[in-house]
Backbone bond lengths (Angstrom), bond angles and torsions (degrees), N, CA, C in turn:
res aa  C-N    CA-C-N  psi(-1)  N-CA   C-N-CA  omega(-1)  CA-C   N-CA-C  phi
1 X - - - 1.314 - - 1.551 108.31 -
2 X 1.382 118.46 126.01 1.458 118.07 -177.45 1.519 108.62 -107.95
3 X 1.312 117.32 111.45 1.370 124.32 177.83 1.507 112.82 -97.15
4 X 1.370 120.15 122.63 1.409 122.42 177.73 1.551 109.79 -79.82
5 X 1.287 122.36 135.75 1.410 120.23 -179.81 1.584 107.45 -69.48
6 X 1.257 111.67 146.78 1.576 120.05 -172.31 1.609 103.90 -87.63
7 X 1.328 113.62 127.80 1.460 119.07 178.59 1.522 104.03 -84.94
8 X 1.362 119.57 99.03 1.317 124.04 178.48 1.483 114.73 -62.25
9 X 1.403 117.42 -37.99 1.408 121.19 177.86 1.525 114.64 -53.01
10 X 1.317 111.59 -31.88 1.570 110.06 -179.37 1.484 113.09 -73.66
11 X 1.313 117.87 -13.96 1.460 118.59 178.56 1.502 115.26 -95.95
12 X 1.322 114.22 1.15 1.524 121.03 178.78 1.525 108.66 -89.75
13 X 1.326 115.55 161.59 1.490 118.91 170.36 1.435 111.61 -76.24
14 X 1.323 118.87 169.48 1.443 123.83 -174.65 1.537 110.21 -62.66
15 X 1.281 117.37 -37.99 1.484 121.90 178.99 1.487 110.28 -63.23
16 X 1.269 118.28 -44.04 1.457 122.36 -175.90 1.573 108.31 -75.02
17 X 1.307 119.60 -31.53 1.434 122.18 173.84 1.562 109.45 -67.70
18 X 1.341 118.13 -43.51 1.428 117.35 174.36 1.414 117.95 -60.91
19 X 1.355 115.76 -41.55 1.476 119.85 172.85 1.441 117.57 -59.45
20 X 1.303 115.87 -44.57 1.470 123.18 169.83 1.513 117.70 -56.33
21 X 1.294 111.16 -41.99 1.483 118.05 178.88 1.501 109.09 -68.02
22 X 1.342 118.56 -46.45 1.487 121.63 177.61 1.588 109.21 -61.12
23 X 1.296 119.20 -44.41 1.476 121.74 -178.72 1.593 107.24 -61.73
24 X 1.247 120.35 -44.99 1.417 122.97 -179.22 1.501 111.39 -63.83
25 X 1.360 112.97 -43.38 1.499 118.60 178.52 1.583 111.10 -58.49
26 X 1.317 114.91 -44.95 1.433 121.75 -179.64 1.530 112.83 -62.47
27 X 1.295 115.08 -38.26 1.482 120.35 176.66 1.502 108.37 -65.13
28 X 1.335 116.20 -43.80 1.494 116.66 -175.52 1.568 107.30 -67.40
29 X 1.402 118.22 -39.03 1.476 115.73 178.64 1.470 112.96 -62.57
30 X 1.374 115.00 -39.57 1.498 117.55 -179.85 1.501 109.08 -63.14
31 X 1.324 120.52 -40.99 1.464 125.12 -178.46 1.613 105.95 -64.35
32 X 1.328 118.01 -43.84 1.409 117.59 -176.41 1.588 110.47 -64.96
33 X 1.339 114.88 -42.10 1.400 122.74 179.17 1.543 112.89 -59.96
34 X 1.290 113.37 -40.75 1.474 123.53 176.53 1.501 109.62 -61.85
35 X 1.263 117.76 -47.40 1.455 125.76 179.21 1.609 109.56 -63.92
36 X 1.255 115.50 -44.47 1.455 123.14 179.96 1.583 109.92 -62.20
37 X 1.329 115.64 -41.05 1.496 121.74 178.25 1.560 104.59 -63.28
38 X 1.253 120.65 -48.46 1.499 123.15 -175.02 1.541 108.55 -62.77
39 X 1.358 120.27 -42.07 1.461 123.64 -178.79 1.531 105.98 -67.97
40 X 1.326 124.02 -39.78 1.421 124.93 -177.47 1.454 108.71 -67.61
41 X 1.353 121.45 -39.53 1.360 127.19 -178.85 1.692 107.98 -65.73
42 X 1.297 115.53 -41.19 1.527 118.59 176.61 1.498 107.63 -64.71
43 X 1.328 116.80 -44.27 1.525 116.39 -179.20 1.485 110.89 -62.84
44 X 1.350 122.22 -40.48 1.345 126.35 -179.68 1.524 113.72 -66.01
45 X 1.304 113.82 -34.34 1.490 121.80 174.51 1.554 108.57 -64.48
46 X 1.273 113.45 -43.27 1.615 115.96 179.43 1.477 108.22 -68.38
47 X 1.368 119.68 -35.97 1.498 116.60 -175.03 1.535 106.62 -75.92
48 X 1.289 120.24 -25.36 1.443 118.97 177.03 1.499 116.02 -88.87
49 X 1.315 120.95 -7.20 1.424 128.34 -174.84 1.529 110.73 -62.00
50 X 1.354 116.41 -40.98 1.462 121.80 -174.69 1.491 111.29 -147.70
51 X 1.328 120.46 151.51 1.473 120.26 174.17 1.440 110.65 -68.58
52 X 1.216 116.27 155.01 1.522 126.21 178.42 1.548 107.81 -62.82
53 X 1.296 118.16 134.19 1.470 122.45 179.76 1.490 111.72 -95.45
54 X 1.278 114.63 -26.76 1.511 122.78 -179.16 1.566 112.88 -120.54
55 X 1.255 113.06 162.23 1.535 113.21 172.96 1.517 109.13 -64.63
56 X 1.331 117.89 -34.07 1.420 121.21 -175.99 1.518 111.98 -64.61
57 X 1.371 115.84 -38.46 1.415 122.41 171.75 1.534 115.59 -63.19
58 X 1.392 114.94 -41.27 1.484 119.53 177.94 1.488 106.02 -71.17
59 X 1.298 124.05 -32.83 1.442 120.79 -179.57 1.556 109.27 -71.07
60 X 1.306 118.65 -36.75 1.508 120.19 176.53 1.480 112.62 -60.58
61 X 1.315 116.72 -37.43 1.475 122.55 178.24 1.508 109.72 -67.59
62 X 1.357 115.34 -43.58 1.385 120.31 -179.08 1.581 111.40 -64.77
63 X 1.303 112.72 -45.23 1.437 121.36 177.29 1.502 112.58 -54.74
64 X 1.349 115.47 -42.16 1.492 120.99 176.94 1.463 111.31 -59.13
65 X 1.393 118.56 -45.27 1.397 122.97 -174.14 1.569 110.40 -71.46
66 X 1.350 113.97 -38.27 1.441 117.22 175.46 1.546 113.35 -60.67
67 X 1.302 112.48 -41.67 1.497 117.81 179.24 1.421 111.66 -66.38
68 X 1.332 121.73 -35.40 1.463 123.94 173.03 1.490 110.21 -61.64
69 X 1.380 117.02 -43.86 1.495 119.92 -179.67 1.519 109.24 -65.65
70 X 1.364 117.46 -38.64 1.422 122.81 -177.66 1.532 111.08 -57.82
71 X 1.354 117.09 -26.02 1.442 116.23 -175.55 1.545 112.77 -91.39
72 X 1.360 115.83 5.26 1.537 122.04 178.64 1.521 108.27 -87.25
73 X 1.363 117.82 158.41 1.425 119.89 168.99 1.445 117.98 -58.63
74 X 1.367 115.68 -30.36 1.477 119.99 179.04 1.517 111.78 -58.74
75 X 1.323 115.46 -34.57 1.484 122.18 -177.20 1.524 112.74 -76.91
76 X 1.319 120.23 -3.59 1.372 123.24 -176.49 1.456 119.26 -70.19
77 X 1.379 118.27 -17.71 1.449 128.84 -179.86 1.567 102.08 -61.03
78 X 1.346 115.66 136.44 1.537 121.86 178.20 1.511 113.55 -59.06
79 X 1.379 118.66 -35.12 1.478 118.71 176.83 1.468 111.10 -68.90
80 X 1.297 119.58 -42.79 1.419 123.83 176.81 1.562 113.71 -63.21
81 X 1.340 114.50 -37.91 1.521 117.14 178.87 1.566 105.62 -65.88
82 X 1.291 119.53 -39.63 1.448 123.61 -176.90 1.504 108.10 -65.89
83 X 1.356 115.54 -44.65 1.472 120.20 179.73 1.450 112.17 -61.90
84 X 1.386 117.15 -44.67 1.461 124.43 177.24 1.555 111.32 -54.24
85 X 1.311 112.14 -49.76 1.473 118.82 -176.61 1.536 108.48 -65.52
86 X 1.356 119.15 -40.23 1.514 119.86 -179.87 1.495 109.08 -66.85
87 X 1.350 117.85 -46.17 1.423 115.29 -178.98 1.508 118.15 -66.03
88 X 1.383 115.73 -32.91 1.475 120.41 174.66 1.544 108.04 -65.14
89 X 1.325 119.32 -40.72 1.477 120.44 178.35 1.486 109.79 -63.91
90 X 1.366 118.68 -41.64 1.420 120.29 -174.68 1.517 110.43 -69.43
91 X 1.324 119.11 -39.53 1.477 124.31 171.40 1.476 112.59 -54.86
92 X 1.323 114.55 -44.07 1.447 115.61 -175.23 1.630 108.26 -69.93
93 X 1.293 114.45 -42.25 1.421 121.02 -175.16 1.546 110.46 -66.75
94 X 1.423 114.07 -44.17 1.466 115.21 -178.11 1.478 112.56 -79.93
95 X 1.274 120.63 -26.42 1.527 119.34 -177.83 1.497 109.04 -79.76
96 X 1.309 121.36 -9.79 1.434 119.57 176.36 1.497 113.40 -83.62
97 X 1.294 113.72 -7.62 1.495 117.75 178.31 1.441 115.89 85.87
98 X 1.343 118.65 167.08 1.476 115.91 -177.60 1.451 113.32 -67.61
99 X 1.286 116.80 148.77 1.438 125.20 -179.45 1.545 109.55 -97.49
100 X 1.329 114.33 137.07 1.584 116.40 178.22 1.520 106.05 -63.65
101 X 1.346 109.55 150.15 1.532 115.29 174.90 1.537 110.31 -65.04
102 X 1.288 111.96 142.68 1.450 117.50 -175.06 1.550 109.74 -93.93
């Protein structure tokens, strides 16, 4: 005997369907945020595990911290946004090491 599952959402009114969809969406967002927090904690544990050995590693740690700051309201000022972009570009350029003359 093959029983198809009943789609209960199809039997609800539009308002109830919208409420269900919103509730499910919020649960997914919360789960995603919790997973992101765990991954961020794992990354920070790795970053703290040992001091940087190269300038490139130090730049990667600085880049991470600057990007965290960039997500805060304090970083919303246009001058700070420009400064953040400039510093991130400089870290990338300088941590790649000197380029051979072309």
